[in-house]
C-alpha positions in Angstrom: 51.9 -53.2 -25.2 49.7 -50.6 -26.4 47.9 -48.4 -24.0 46.2 -44.9 -23.7 45.4 -43.3 -27.3 42.7 -44.5 -29.2 42.9 -46.1 -31.6 46.5 -46.8 -30.8 47.4 -47.6 -34.4 46.8 -44.1 -35.5 50.1 -43.3 -33.6 52.1 -45.4 -35.9 51.7 -42.3 -38.2 52.9 -40.1 -35.2 56.0 -42.5 -35.0 56.5 -41.6 -38.7 56.4 -38.0 -37.9 59.1 -38.1 -34.8 62.7 -37.8 -34.9 63.1 -41.3 -34.2 62.0 -42.6 -37.6 64.1 -40.0 -39.9 66.0 -42.7 -41.5 63.8 -45.5 -41.1 62.0 -47.5 -43.8 58.1 -48.5 -43.7 59.0 -52.0 -42.6 61.6 -50.8 -39.9 58.7 -48.3 -38.4 56.3 -51.2 -38.4 59.1 -53.3 -36.4 59.8 -50.7 -34.1 56.3 -49.5 -33.5 55.5 -53.3 -32.2 58.1 -52.8 -29.5 56.6 -49.5 -27.9 54.1 -48.2 -25.6 51.8 -45.5 -26.4 50.8 -43.5 -23.4 48.3 -40.4 -23.3 48.8 -37.9 -20.3 46.5 -35.2 -18.7 47.8 -31.8 -18.4 50.5 -31.1 -15.6 50.8 -35.4 -15.5 54.5 -36.1 -14.7 56.0 -38.5 -17.6 59.7 -38.1 -16.0 60.4 -37.2 -12.5 63.8 -35.5 -11.9 66.2 -38.2 -9.8 64.0 -41.1 -11.1 65.8 -43.9 -13.1 63.7 -44.5 -16.4 64.9 -46.3 -19.1 62.7 -45.2 -22.0 62.9 -42.7 -24.7 59.8 -40.9 -25.5 58.6 -39.5 -28.8 56.0 -36.9 -28.6 53.3 -37.8 -30.9 50.3 -35.0 -29.8 50.6 -32.2 -27.4 53.4 -30.4 -25.8 55.7 -31.3 -22.7 57.4 -28.9 -20.4 60.9 -29.6 -19.3 61.6 -28.4 -15.5 64.5 -28.2 -13.6 64.9 -27.6 -9.7 66.4 -24.3 -9.0 66.8 -22.6 -5.7 63.2 -20.7 -6.1 61.5 -24.1 -6.9 60.8 -25.6 -10.1 62.2 -23.6 -13.3 60.6 -24.2 -16.8 63.7 -24.5 -19.1 62.0 -25.8 -22.5 59.0 -26.9 -24.2 59.0 -29.7 -26.8 56.2 -30.4 -29.3 55.2 -33.1 -31.6 57.8 -35.0 -33.3 60.6 -34.2 -31.0 62.0 -37.0 -28.6 62.8 -36.5 -25.0 64.8 -38.9 -22.2 67.5 -39.5 -24.4 70.3 -39.1 -22.2 68.8 -41.4 -19.5 68.0 -43.7 -22.3 71.5 -43.9 -23.3 73.4 -44.0 -20.2 71.0 -45.1 -17.7 71.7 -42.7 -15.2 69.0 -40.8 -13.1 67.1 -37.8 -15.2 68.4 -34.4 -14.3 64.9 -32.9 -15.3 61.0 -33.2 -14.8 59.0 -33.6 -17.8 55.4 -33.2 -17.9 52.4 -32.7 -20.2 51.4 -28.9 -21.0 47.9 -29.6 -22.2 45.5 -32.6 -22.0 45.6 -35.6 -24.2 49.5 -35.2 -24.8 50.3 -38.7 -26.3 53.9 -40.1 -26.3 55.5 -43.0 -27.8 57.7 -45.0 -25.3 60.5 -47.3 -26.3 62.4 -49.2 -23.6 66.1 -49.6 -23.9 65.6 -53.3 -23.6 63.0 -53.2 -26.3 65.6 -51.7 -28.9 68.2 -53.9 -27.6 66.0 -56.9 -28.6 66.2 -56.2 -32.0 69.9 -56.2 -32.4 70.3 -59.7 -33.9 67.1 -59.4 -36.1 67.0 -56.0 -37.2 70.7 -54.2 -36.4 70.4 -51.5 -39.1 67.2 -50.6 -37.4 68.8 -50.5 -34.0 71.9 -48.4 -35.6 69.6 -46.0 -37.2 67.4 -45.4 -34.0 70.7 -44.8 -32.2 71.8 -42.2 -34.5 68.5 -40.1 -34.3 68.8 -40.7 -30.2 72.8 -39.1 -30.4 71.9 -36.6 -32.6 68.7 -35.5 -30.3 70.9 -35.8 -27.6 73.7 -33.5 -29.1 71.0 -30.8 -29.9 69.5 -31.0 -26.3 73.0 -30.8 -24.6 73.7 -27.7 -26.8 70.6 -26.3 -26.1 70.8 -26.6 -22.3 74.1 -25.5 -22.2 73.1 -22.3 -23.8 70.0 -21.9 -21.8 72.1 -22.0 -18.5 74.7 -19.5 -19.9 71.8 -17.2 -20.7 70.2 -17.5 -17.4 73.9 -16.6 -15.7 74.2 -13.8 -17.8 70.5 -12.5 -16.7 71.1 -13.2 -13.1 74.4 -11.4 -13.5 73.1 -8.3 -15.1 70.4 -8.0 -12.4 
């Protein structure tokens, strides 16, 4: 189901440019694109809410998303993600509730959403495609976990210094 961006077929190029398509062939990108949803967000619109269950993985096609965590003093920005990156990979992998809020930082931010069951539906017909996408997801999750741990350590050091 395609919704949001006009014309949505332009977004296949955005999928090509994303971390999800790093190892994919043209046929595999087309097959994957037939399983995704395209969504356009307005500035400050929430894509993922902390504490919600969301089985979708998001490739950022256009714009910038902000990552926020609940802190003692309210919402605290922890990262910004731009076109080509993916988010939601940890919840996509393990099905747990989201640990961060993700929202659009500008108007007409466009994301490509892939539901876990849509990727799983390709297992029998295109196992190599699923394998390549999962490699991309795990690579991104590994980078995300490393960045978040580094950011938390930096914040703790900064707070201890004040």
